[in-house]
MDAnalysis code that builds the backbone (N, CA, C; Angstrom):
import MDAnalysis as mda
import numpy as np

u = mda.Universe.empty(624, n_residues=208, atom_resindex=np.repeat(np.arange(208), 3), trajectory=True)
u.add_TopologyAttr("name", ["N", "CA", "C"] * 208)
u.add_TopologyAttr("resid", np.arange(1, 209))
u.add_TopologyAttr("resname", ["MET", "PRO", "LYS", "ILE", "VAL", "ILE", "ALA", "ASP", "ASP", "HIS", "PRO", "LEU", "LEU", "LEU", "GLU", "GLY", "LEU", "TYR", "ASN", "GLN", "LEU", "SER", "ASN", "LEU", "GLY", "TYR", "THR", "GLU", "LEU", "PHE", "LYS", "ALA", "ILE", "ASP", "GLY", "SER", "GLU", "ALA", "LEU", "LYS", "LEU", "ILE", "ILE", "GLU", "GLU", "LYS", "PRO", "ASP", "ILE", "ALA", "ILE", "LEU", "ASP", "ILE", "GLU", "MET", "PRO", "ILE", "MET", "ASP", "GLY", "LEU", "SER", "ILE", "THR", "LYS", "HIS", "CYS", "LYS", "GLU", "VAL", "ASN", "THR", "GLU", "THR", "LYS", "PHE", "ILE", "ILE", "LEU", "SER", "TYR", "HIS", "LYS", "GLU", "VAL", "GLU", "PHE", "ILE", "ALA", "LYS", "ALA", "LYS", "ALA", "LEU", "ASN", "ILE", "SER", "GLY", "TYR", "ILE", "LEU", "LYS", "GLU", "ASP", "ALA", "LEU", "SER", "GLU", "ILE", "GLU", "ASN", "CYS", "ILE", "GLN", "THR", "ILE", "LEU", "ASN", "GLY", "LYS", "GLU", "TYR", "TYR", "SER", "THR", "VAL", "PHE", "ASP", "HIS", "ALA", "ASP", "LEU", "LYS", "LYS", "VAL", "ASN", "SER", "THR", "LEU", "GLY", "LEU", "LEU", "GLU", "ASN", "LEU", "SER", "PRO", "SER", "GLU", "LEU", "LYS", "ILE", "LEU", "LYS", "LEU", "ILE", "ALA", "GLN", "SER", "TYR", "SER", "SER", "LYS", "ASP", "ILE", "SER", "ASP", "GLN", "LEU", "PHE", "ILE", "SER", "GLU", "ARG", "THR", "VAL", "GLU", "LYS", "HIS", "ARG", "SER", "ASN", "ILE", "ILE", "ILE", "LYS", "LEU", "ASP", "LEU", "LYS", "GLY", "LYS", "THR", "ASN", "GLY", "LEU", "LEU", "GLU", "TRP", "ALA", "ILE", "GLU", "ASN", "LYS", "SER", "ALA", "LEU"])
u.atoms.positions = np.array([
    [13.413, 33.299, 15.240],
    [12.053, 33.004, 15.461],
    [11.701, 32.767, 13.985],
    [10.751, 31.563, 13.700],
    [10.304, 31.470, 12.559],
    [9.187, 32.439, 11.919],
    [8.952, 32.819, 10.824],
    [7.780, 33.692, 10.528],
    [6.714, 32.718, 10.047],
    [5.558, 32.818, 10.645],
    [4.064, 31.987, 10.423],
    [3.005, 32.538, 10.356],
    [2.405, 31.841, 9.275],
    [0.987, 32.377, 8.665],
    [-0.011, 31.314, 9.159],
    [-0.954, 31.905, 9.860],
    [-2.083, 31.123, 10.716],
    [-3.503, 31.319, 9.891],
    [-4.118, 30.397, 9.373],
    [-5.194, 30.428, 8.530],
    [-6.236, 29.524, 8.786],
    [-7.749, 30.095, 9.175],
    [-8.903, 29.360, 9.890],
    [-9.885, 30.080, 10.014],
    [-10.697, 29.490, 9.202],
    [-12.078, 30.356, 9.243],
    [-13.021, 30.496, 10.615],
    [-12.351, 29.820, 11.553],
    [-13.084, 29.832, 12.900],
    [-12.601, 30.672, 13.967],
    [-13.102, 31.777, 14.208],
    [-12.245, 32.953, 14.805],
    [-11.685, 32.435, 16.252],
    [-12.424, 31.598, 16.861],
    [-11.901, 31.005, 18.061],
    [-10.639, 30.653, 18.116],
    [-10.559, 29.577, 17.111],
    [-9.369, 28.683, 16.882],
    [-8.357, 29.532, 16.536],
    [-8.605, 30.464, 15.414],
    [-7.532, 31.237, 14.899],
    [-6.908, 32.257, 15.764],
    [-7.850, 32.817, 16.803],
    [-7.271, 33.609, 17.724],
    [-6.583, 32.855, 18.822],
    [-7.027, 31.633, 19.223],
    [-6.355, 31.008, 20.415],
    [-4.928, 30.414, 19.935],
    [-4.754, 30.079, 18.643],
    [-3.489, 29.657, 17.934],
    [-2.708, 31.118, 18.098],
    [-3.275, 32.065, 17.500],
    [-2.365, 33.085, 17.329],
    [-1.864, 33.802, 18.756],
    [-2.781, 33.685, 19.860],
    [-2.539, 34.122, 21.099],
    [-1.422, 33.199, 21.758],
    [-1.686, 31.822, 21.459],
    [-0.719, 30.977, 22.093],
    [0.563, 30.988, 21.483],
    [0.843, 31.010, 20.108],
    [2.133, 31.388, 19.590],
    [2.766, 32.719, 20.030],
    [2.060, 33.344, 20.421],
    [2.492, 34.941, 20.722],
    [2.913, 34.901, 22.047],
    [2.323, 34.218, 23.035],
    [2.744, 33.925, 24.419],
    [4.030, 33.011, 24.513],
    [4.173, 32.126, 23.424],
    [5.219, 31.173, 23.585],
    [6.561, 32.053, 22.736],
    [6.481, 33.377, 22.580],
    [7.478, 34.251, 22.004],
    [7.761, 34.227, 20.453],
    [6.697, 33.773, 19.734],
    [6.911, 33.848, 18.515],
    [6.235, 35.300, 18.006],
    [7.036, 36.289, 17.331],
    [6.743, 37.548, 17.172],
    [6.398, 37.830, 15.711],
    [6.981, 37.044, 14.569],
    [6.404, 37.399, 13.154],
    [5.291, 36.265, 12.799],
    [4.189, 36.941, 13.119],
    [2.606, 36.004, 12.916],
    [1.769, 36.840, 12.061],
    [1.168, 36.097, 11.316],
    [0.187, 36.811, 10.267],
    [-0.930, 35.908, 10.539],
    [-2.358, 36.053, 10.376],
    [-3.381, 35.449, 10.351],
    [-4.470, 35.894, 9.096],
    [-5.116, 34.857, 8.679],
    [-6.094, 34.997, 7.644],
    [-7.227, 34.043, 7.851],
    [-8.313, 34.661, 7.218],
    [-9.754, 33.923, 7.783],
    [-10.150, 33.053, 6.550],
    [-9.842, 33.129, 5.379],
    [-9.884, 32.415, 4.180],
    [-8.791, 32.085, 3.468],
    [-9.165, 30.998, 2.420],
    [-7.868, 30.690, 1.650],
    [-7.314, 31.483, 0.856],
    [-8.326, 32.613, 0.358],
    [-7.478, 33.724, -0.598],
    [-6.565, 34.270, 0.244],
    [-7.156, 34.923, 1.182],
    [-6.196, 35.809, 2.071],
    [-4.910, 34.907, 2.628],
    [-5.072, 33.612, 2.795],
    [-4.033, 33.134, 3.281],
    [-3.049, 32.764, 2.284],
    [-3.294, 32.425, 1.014],
    [-2.575, 32.257, -0.314],
    [-1.685, 33.587, -0.318],
    [-2.455, 34.577, -0.326],
    [-1.710, 36.101, -0.656],
    [-0.825, 36.406, 0.228],
    [-0.709, 36.060, 1.695],
    [-0.122, 36.184, 2.712],
    [1.382, 35.232, 2.439],
    [1.072, 33.985, 2.005],
    [2.002, 33.107, 1.847],
    [2.974, 33.590, 0.821],
    [2.315, 33.941, -0.526],
    [3.064, 34.749, -1.644],
    [3.862, 35.788, -1.394],
    [3.241, 37.050, -0.747],
    [3.828, 37.899, 0.018],
    [5.109, 37.947, 1.081],
    [4.737, 37.295, 2.150],
    [5.639, 37.073, 3.243],
    [6.358, 35.975, 3.154],
    [6.161, 35.213, 2.272],
    [7.295, 34.140, 2.271],
    [7.530, 33.325, 3.817],
    [6.427, 32.966, 4.607],
    [6.957, 32.505, 5.744],
    [7.669, 31.015, 5.840],
    [8.180, 30.951, 7.061],
    [8.829, 29.618, 7.181],
    [7.717, 28.668, 7.212],
    [6.558, 28.719, 7.700],
    [5.711, 27.844, 8.155],
    [4.174, 28.183, 7.948],
    [3.174, 27.609, 7.571],
    [2.096, 28.215, 7.081],
    [1.005, 26.923, 7.951],
    [0.125, 27.515, 8.820],
    [-0.477, 26.522, 9.476],
    [-1.923, 26.622, 8.890],
    [-2.545, 25.804, 8.178],
    [-3.766, 25.903, 7.426],
    [-5.020, 24.991, 7.842],
    [-6.224, 25.609, 7.911],
    [-7.343, 24.656, 7.957],
    [-7.528, 23.839, 6.724],
    [-7.937, 22.709, 7.183],
    [-8.346, 21.964, 5.877],
    [-9.486, 22.132, 4.784],
    [-10.241, 22.772, 5.643],
    [-11.624, 23.293, 4.877],
    [-11.749, 24.853, 5.209],
    [-11.745, 25.669, 4.391],
    [-11.965, 27.132, 4.392],
    [-12.731, 27.383, 3.363],
    [-13.231, 28.752, 3.271],
    [-14.034, 29.256, 2.084],
    [-13.021, 29.813, 0.983],
    [-13.298, 29.734, -0.066],
    [-12.690, 29.953, -1.269],
    [-11.551, 29.046, -1.602],
    [-10.653, 28.606, -0.707],
    [-9.595, 27.897, -1.080],
    [-9.265, 26.937, 0.021],
    [-9.260, 25.356, 0.039],
    [-9.007, 25.048, 1.310],
    [-7.322, 24.680, 1.624],
    [-7.077, 24.197, 2.680],
    [-5.530, 24.225, 3.009],
    [-4.753, 23.144, 2.208],
    [-5.364, 22.066, 1.602],
    [-4.606, 21.020, 0.803],
    [-4.367, 21.868, -0.678],
    [-5.346, 22.544, -1.121],
    [-5.430, 23.289, -2.237],
    [-4.416, 24.256, -2.217],
    [-4.171, 25.059, -1.333],
    [-3.200, 26.063, -0.983],
    [-1.801, 25.054, -1.111],
    [-1.571, 24.163, -0.369],
    [-0.541, 23.643, -0.267],
    [0.083, 23.184, -1.459],
    [-0.930, 22.435, -2.454],
    [-0.653, 21.903, -3.734],
    [-0.033, 23.130, -4.728],
    [-0.895, 24.196, -4.363],
    [-0.384, 25.294, -5.564],
    [1.118, 25.801, -5.059],
    [1.358, 25.891, -3.950],
    [2.455, 26.585, -3.390],
    [3.465, 25.506, -3.667],
    [3.425, 24.016, -3.660],
    [4.419, 23.196, -3.729],
    [4.617, 23.331, -5.457],
    [3.702, 23.407, -6.202],
    [3.851, 23.512, -7.708],
    [4.746, 24.663, -8.053],
    [4.689, 25.795, -7.195],
    [5.555, 26.844, -7.705],
    [6.676, 26.921, -6.894],
    [7.200, 26.106, -6.253],
    [8.479, 25.766, -5.442],
    [8.404, 26.392, -4.222],
    [7.282, 26.890, -3.551],
    [7.560, 27.506, -2.397],
    [8.255, 26.870, -1.355],
    [9.095, 27.736, -0.527],
    [9.945, 27.019, 0.530],
    [9.309, 26.731, 1.892],
    [7.991, 27.325, 1.990],
    [7.138, 27.270, 3.097],
    [6.926, 26.098, 3.507],
    [7.169, 25.493, 4.846],
    [6.795, 24.148, 5.283],
    [5.039, 24.370, 5.825],
    [4.425, 23.264, 5.632],
    [2.670, 23.287, 5.757],
    [2.314, 22.479, 6.781],
    [1.621, 23.003, 7.695],
    [0.696, 22.119, 8.858],
    [-0.554, 22.376, 8.738],
    [-1.241, 21.049, 8.610],
    [-2.718, 21.043, 8.154],
    [-3.489, 20.832, 9.496],
    [-4.476, 21.538, 9.849],
    [-5.432, 21.419, 10.885],
    [-6.487, 21.019, 10.246],
    [-7.204, 19.952, 11.119],
    [-8.256, 18.879, 10.582],
    [-9.375, 18.457, 11.690],
    [-10.218, 18.240, 11.446],
    [-11.172, 17.399, 12.202],
    [-11.296, 15.864, 11.929],
    [-10.551, 15.616, 10.793],
    [-10.595, 14.375, 10.074],
    [-9.571, 13.494, 10.560],
    [-10.158, 12.368, 11.276],
    [-8.826, 11.228, 11.620],
    [-8.720, 10.131, 10.783],
    [-9.523, 9.986, 9.553],
    [-9.575, 9.116, 8.557],
    [-8.209, 8.766, 7.805],
    [-8.167, 7.623, 7.452],
    [-6.647, 7.261, 6.737],
    [-6.628, 8.225, 5.482],
    [-8.013, 8.457, 4.729],
    [-7.907, 8.773, 3.455],
    [-7.456, 10.258, 3.455],
    [-7.809, 11.083, 4.300],
    [-7.145, 12.414, 4.726],
    [-5.654, 12.612, 4.884],
    [-5.386, 11.661, 5.808],
    [-3.928, 11.694, 6.028],
    [-2.959, 11.400, 4.536],
    [-3.719, 10.242, 3.874],
    [-3.228, 10.267, 2.617],
    [-3.186, 11.378, 1.659],
    [-4.294, 11.880, 1.657],
    [-3.977, 13.270, 0.598],
    [-2.950, 14.024, 1.358],
    [-2.949, 14.400, 2.596],
    [-1.950, 15.389, 2.768],
    [-0.543, 14.699, 2.722],
    [-0.066, 13.470, 2.978],
    [1.091, 13.001, 2.904],
    [1.555, 12.827, 1.340],
    [0.678, 13.005, 0.373],
    [0.719, 13.194, -0.978],
    [0.925, 14.292, -1.519],
    [1.018, 15.253, -0.694],
    [1.531, 16.704, -0.974],
    [2.717, 16.954, -0.193],
    [3.281, 16.177, 0.723],
    [4.467, 16.348, 1.286],
    [4.411, 17.342, 2.591],
    [3.201, 17.332, 2.949],
    [3.055, 18.592, 4.105],
    [3.830, 18.044, 5.332],
    [4.266, 19.054, 5.987],
    [5.067, 18.698, 7.255],
    [4.494, 18.418, 8.670],
    [3.244, 18.675, 8.532],
    [2.449, 18.296, 9.841],
    [1.062, 18.328, 9.655],
    [0.207, 17.376, 10.605],
    [-1.207, 17.322, 10.341],
    [-1.668, 17.097, 11.893],
    [-2.433, 18.034, 12.156],
    [-2.726, 18.245, 13.594],
    [-4.215, 18.229, 13.819],
    [-4.979, 17.417, 14.448],
    [-6.462, 17.455, 14.836],
    [-6.686, 18.839, 15.634],
    [-7.665, 19.518, 15.081],
    [-7.988, 20.789, 15.915],
    [-8.372, 20.728, 16.998],
    [-8.874, 19.503, 17.843],
    [-8.997, 19.373, 19.316],
    [-7.675, 19.420, 20.053],
    [-6.375, 19.165, 19.318],
    [-5.025, 19.169, 19.928],
    [-4.097, 20.300, 19.259],
    [-4.750, 21.078, 18.650],
    [-4.103, 22.385, 18.104],
    [-3.215, 22.860, 19.145],
    [-4.039, 23.387, 20.095],
    [-3.302, 24.393, 21.011],
    [-2.462, 23.417, 22.017],
    [-2.612, 22.343, 22.385],
    [-1.785, 21.486, 22.989],
    [-0.427, 20.808, 22.346],
    [-0.418, 20.880, 21.168],
    [0.564, 20.067, 20.241],
    [1.185, 21.143, 19.413],
    [0.759, 22.116, 19.009],
    [1.467, 23.282, 17.873],
    [2.857, 23.532, 18.005],
    [3.102, 23.537, 19.618],
    [4.327, 24.034, 19.606],
    [5.382, 22.772, 19.437],
    [5.035, 21.443, 19.861],
    [5.898, 20.636, 19.370],
    [5.974, 20.163, 18.264],
    [4.798, 20.265, 17.620],
    [4.816, 20.275, 15.828],
    [5.667, 21.321, 15.069],
    [5.802, 22.631, 15.363],
    [6.617, 23.629, 15.042],
    [8.054, 23.218, 15.213],
    [8.334, 23.005, 16.341],
    [9.652, 22.641, 16.559],
    [10.345, 21.087, 15.759],
    [9.297, 20.334, 15.819],
    [9.593, 18.904, 15.070],
    [9.854, 19.335, 13.596],
    [9.029, 20.141, 12.849],
    [9.296, 20.322, 11.323],
    [10.549, 21.369, 11.340],
    [10.795, 22.242, 12.259],
    [11.748, 22.924, 12.097],
    [13.091, 22.297, 11.777],
    [13.116, 20.929, 12.821],
    [14.366, 20.084, 12.767],
    [14.311, 19.080, 11.714],
    [13.452, 19.493, 10.892],
    [13.400, 18.563, 9.696],
    [12.600, 17.097, 9.526],
    [11.837, 17.273, 10.469],
    [10.893, 15.824, 10.633],
    [9.472, 16.089, 10.216],
    [8.671, 15.256, 10.198],
    [7.135, 15.427, 9.995],
    [6.421, 15.036, 11.219],
    [5.196, 15.834, 11.516],
    [4.708, 15.614, 12.667],
    [3.067, 15.515, 12.420],
    [2.566, 14.140, 13.316],
    [1.222, 13.922, 13.019],
    [0.834, 13.912, 14.426],
    [-0.626, 14.390, 14.844],
    [-1.050, 14.348, 16.126],
    [-0.770, 13.042, 16.720],
    [-0.551, 12.853, 18.045],
    [-0.381, 11.586, 18.468],
    [-1.472, 10.548, 18.637],
    [-2.625, 11.224, 18.402],
    [-4.000, 10.160, 18.241],
    [-3.681, 9.177, 17.406],
    [-2.982, 9.658, 16.221],
    [-2.986, 8.794, 15.141],
    [-2.016, 7.263, 15.180],
    [-2.781, 6.258, 14.421],
    [-2.273, 4.997, 14.901],
    [-0.812, 4.729, 14.023],
    [0.228, 4.558, 14.557],
    [1.408, 4.296, 13.805],
    [1.137, 3.361, 12.459],
    [0.531, 2.298, 12.713],
    [0.408, 1.268, 11.574],
    [-0.224, 1.952, 10.415],
    [-1.525, 3.114, 10.838],
    [-2.031, 3.470, 9.515],
    [-0.869, 4.476, 8.987],
    [-0.168, 5.279, 9.571],
    [0.629, 6.109, 8.994],
    [1.804, 5.329, 8.147],
    [2.315, 4.136, 8.501],
    [2.952, 3.165, 8.139],
    [2.627, 2.621, 6.439],
    [1.228, 2.472, 6.816],
    [0.580, 2.019, 5.500],
    [0.658, 2.863, 4.528],
    [0.082, 4.239, 4.931],
    [0.181, 5.313, 4.110],
    [1.473, 5.420, 3.242],
    [2.543, 5.386, 4.061],
    [3.915, 5.571, 3.581],
    [4.488, 4.541, 2.537],
    [3.764, 3.354, 2.929],
    [3.978, 2.417, 1.962],
    [3.426, 2.372, 0.720],
    [2.022, 2.789, 0.698],
    [1.512, 3.103, -0.493],
    [1.997, 4.338, -1.407],
    [2.503, 5.227, -0.499],
    [3.108, 6.488, -1.552],
    [4.435, 5.973, -2.089],
    [4.868, 4.826, -1.295],
    [6.119, 4.482, -1.770],
    [6.184, 3.810, -3.190],
    [5.073, 2.905, -3.281],
    [4.770, 2.041, -4.604],
    [4.259, 3.174, -5.326],
    [3.537, 4.085, -5.185],
    [3.280, 5.045, -6.182],
    [4.506, 5.771, -7.122],
    [5.384, 5.992, -6.233],
    [6.678, 6.681, -6.695],
    [7.280, 5.650, -7.797],
    [6.958, 4.366, -7.810],
    [7.619, 3.568, -8.661],
    [6.928, 3.701, -10.297],
    [5.656, 4.639, -10.252],
    [5.259, 4.657, -11.380],
    [5.249, 5.782, -12.291],
    [5.247, 5.378, -13.603],
    [5.591, 6.478, -14.538],
    [4.390, 7.644, -14.491],
    [4.504, 8.868, -15.155],
    [3.471, 9.771, -15.194],
    [2.336, 9.187, -16.079],
    [2.697, 8.457, -17.019],
    [1.642, 7.829, -17.880],
    [0.816, 6.841, -17.137],
    [1.418, 5.999, -16.323],
    [0.901, 4.837, -15.385],
    [0.073, 5.595, -14.394],
    [0.543, 6.640, -13.755],
    [-0.252, 7.288, -12.730],
    [-1.609, 7.709, -13.046],
    [-1.499, 8.206, -14.398],
    [-2.566, 8.938, -14.943],
    [-3.596, 7.790, -15.073],
    [-3.147, 6.631, -15.689],
    [-4.002, 5.418, -16.195],
    [-4.791, 4.944, -14.897],
    [-3.916, 4.947, -13.498],
    [-4.202, 4.401, -12.490],
    [-5.460, 5.242, -11.876],
    [-5.237, 6.411, -11.926],
    [-6.490, 7.518, -11.287],
    [-7.456, 7.408, -12.003],
    [-7.560, 6.867, -13.538],
    [-8.563, 6.613, -14.468],
    [-9.367, 5.249, -13.916],
    [-8.397, 4.682, -13.528],
    [-8.914, 3.064, -13.334],
    [-9.612, 3.011, -11.763],
    [-8.974, 4.090, -10.967],
    [-9.730, 4.436, -9.732],
    [-11.160, 5.055, -9.573],
    [-11.628, 5.551, -10.915],
    [-12.740, 6.057, -11.117],
    [-13.657, 5.008, -12.140],
    [-13.289, 3.987, -11.882],
    [-14.018, 2.680, -12.658],
    [-14.056, 2.486, -14.068],
    [-13.319, 3.497, -14.712],
    [-12.950, 3.374, -16.179],
    [-12.794, 2.157, -16.723],
    [-13.196, 1.566, -17.812],
    [-12.630, 0.615, -18.552],
    [-11.400, 0.789, -19.549],
    [-10.674, -0.145, -19.893],
    [-9.627, 0.036, -20.716],
    [-9.967, 0.959, -22.037],
    [-11.258, 0.552, -22.395],
    [-11.875, 1.145, -23.750],
    [-11.985, 2.643, -23.296],
    [-12.833, 3.029, -22.234],
    [-12.912, 4.417, -21.856],
    [-11.584, 5.207, -21.575],
    [-10.545, 4.539, -21.007],
    [-9.357, 5.008, -20.884],
    [-8.702, 5.335, -22.328],
    [-8.834, 4.602, -23.120],
    [-8.156, 4.655, -24.390],
    [-8.801, 5.840, -25.242],
    [-10.130, 5.827, -24.974],
    [-10.776, 7.042, -25.799],
    [-10.315, 8.318, -25.235],
    [-10.283, 8.446, -23.789],
    [-9.929, 9.677, -23.018],
    [-8.640, 10.089, -23.502],
    [-7.651, 9.121, -23.424],
    [-6.180, 9.558, -23.528],
    [-5.750, 9.460, -25.051],
    [-6.701, 8.956, -25.940],
    [-6.317, 9.060, -27.272],
    [-5.024, 7.925, -27.766],
    [-5.186, 6.765, -26.904],
    [-4.231, 6.041, -27.165],
    [-5.057, 4.361, -27.397],
    [-4.344, 3.396, -27.609],
    [-4.927, 2.133, -28.039],
    [-5.479, 1.564, -27.079],
    [-6.257, 0.558, -26.913],
    [-6.390, -0.339, -25.747],
    [-5.281, -1.078, -25.535],
    [-4.565, -1.700, -26.660],
    [-3.500, -2.288, -26.343],
    [-2.589, -1.726, -25.447],
    [-2.392, -0.401, -25.696],
    [-1.284, 0.289, -24.786],
    [-1.920, 0.280, -23.427],
    [-3.130, 0.737, -23.229],
    [-3.621, 0.623, -22.163],
    [-3.449, -0.536, -21.211],
    [-3.857, -1.549, -21.876],
    [-3.568, -2.791, -21.315],
    [-1.964, -3.278, -20.804],
    [-0.967, -2.836, -21.745],
    [0.075, -2.887, -21.455],
    [0.500, -2.136, -20.329],
    [-0.053, -0.786, -20.142],
    [0.407, 0.069, -19.008],
    [-0.155, -0.771, -17.432],
    [-1.715, -1.306, -17.909],
    [-2.327, -2.005, -16.708],
    [-1.340, -3.226, -16.137],
    [-0.634, -3.839, -16.970],
    [0.167, -5.056, -16.682],
    [1.482, -4.443, -16.006],
    [1.916, -3.318, -16.642],
    [3.154, -2.912, -15.711],
    [2.761, -2.404, -14.421],
    [1.740, -1.705, -14.212],
    [1.522, -1.075, -12.866],
    [0.948, -2.492, -11.880],
    [0.502, -3.641, -12.304],
    [-0.044, -4.607, -11.537],
    [1.535, -5.179, -11.200],
    [2.438, -5.142, -12.083],
    [3.721, -5.659, -11.623],
    [4.449, -4.770, -10.279],
    [4.318, -3.646, -10.812],
    [5.005, -2.381, -9.710],
    [4.214, -2.558, -8.642],
    [2.909, -2.699, -8.451],
    [2.188, -2.821, -7.295],
    [2.260, -3.843, -6.521],
    [2.793, -4.976, -7.219],
    [2.809, -6.255, -6.719],
    [1.332, -7.053, -6.561],
    [0.746, -6.870, -7.386],
    [-0.792, -7.375, -7.420],
    [-0.956, -8.480, -8.393],
    [0.469, -8.985, -8.803],
    [-0.013, -10.178, -9.700],
    [-0.535, -11.234, -9.123],
    [-1.489, -11.886, -9.885],
    [-2.267, -13.028, -9.733],
    [-3.455, -12.806, -8.678],
    [-3.707, -11.494, -8.366],
    [-4.745, -10.948, -7.810],
    [-6.074, -10.482, -8.619],
    [-7.145, -11.607, -8.406],
    [-8.353, -11.376, -9.635],
    [-8.832, -9.735, -8.768],
    [-9.157, -9.098, -10.116],
    [-9.607, -7.502, -9.496],
    [-8.899, -7.016, -8.940],
    [-7.789, -7.338, -8.638],
    [-6.488, -6.678, -7.779],
    [-6.485, -5.212, -8.077],
    [-6.134, -5.054, -9.079],
    [-5.730, -3.442, -9.676],
    [-6.821, -2.781, -9.255],
    [-8.201, -2.814, -9.683],
    [-9.314, -2.119, -9.322],
    [-9.441, -1.864, -7.888],
    [-9.421, -2.859, -7.189],
    [-9.894, -2.705, -5.796],
    [-8.661, -2.141, -5.335],
    [-7.194, -2.248, -5.631],
    [-6.351, -1.518, -5.010],
    [-6.595, 0.041, -5.393],
    [-6.832, 0.396, -6.652],
    [-7.014, 1.984, -7.108],
    [-8.240, 2.489, -6.331],
    [-9.109, 1.804, -6.087],
    [-10.547, 2.448, -5.335],
    [-9.892, 2.600, -3.948],
    [-9.255, 1.564, -3.282],
    [-9.174, 1.807, -2.092],
    [-7.967, 2.681, -1.917],
    [-7.232, 3.210, -2.454],
    [-6.201, 4.061, -2.540],
    [-6.297, 5.274, -3.133],
    [-7.476, 5.605, -3.488],
    [-7.817, 6.481, -4.624],
    [-7.529, 8.019, -4.079],
    [-7.373, 8.193, -2.664],
    [-7.095, 9.337, -1.873],
    [-5.534, 9.917, -1.966],
    [-4.946, 8.511, -2.294],
    [-3.360, 8.879, -2.283],
    [-2.851, 9.238, -3.700],
    [-3.734, 9.098, -4.693],
    [-3.508, 9.223, -6.166],
    [-3.620, 10.779, -6.463],
])
């Protein structure tokens, strides 16, 4: 049986998930009511799976996931969320999370989610549109083609910084910024589209 950490600042959902998994035969369960406690448990217990609320006091679920990925934690992460919007899915996918479940579906879908990710696949609540997930995957695939410098510049473009602003902030010449912009346009297949790069960057800001 996998070792699991569950973290949510809503006592009813936390207890509900804990009891549900316990009744299903999961025995190594740990629970936390805020982000700090959750991170401490993950570091100390090294669970196979961490089920984290997307919004918690002190540290939210995505921030915990990001921190753990940066230090190469082997834990697989499931995010619990009220948010159905594509930008939240993009933020989660950009962190390579294993599962994203809507809170309203948590009790009914958690077992299927856990078994799916233990089999090496990712799981998203059944309510999500396949086309939306495909679009997010496509966007992240394009971003993988960018160099670290290009990605840094794209993030600044998404904040509506001009080439001069970017050059001042990164201590590089405007000409270098423009060269990076040209390369980004080619890699994102935006050639010939007026204002295409700015529009794309703003539209996909959550994935950056």
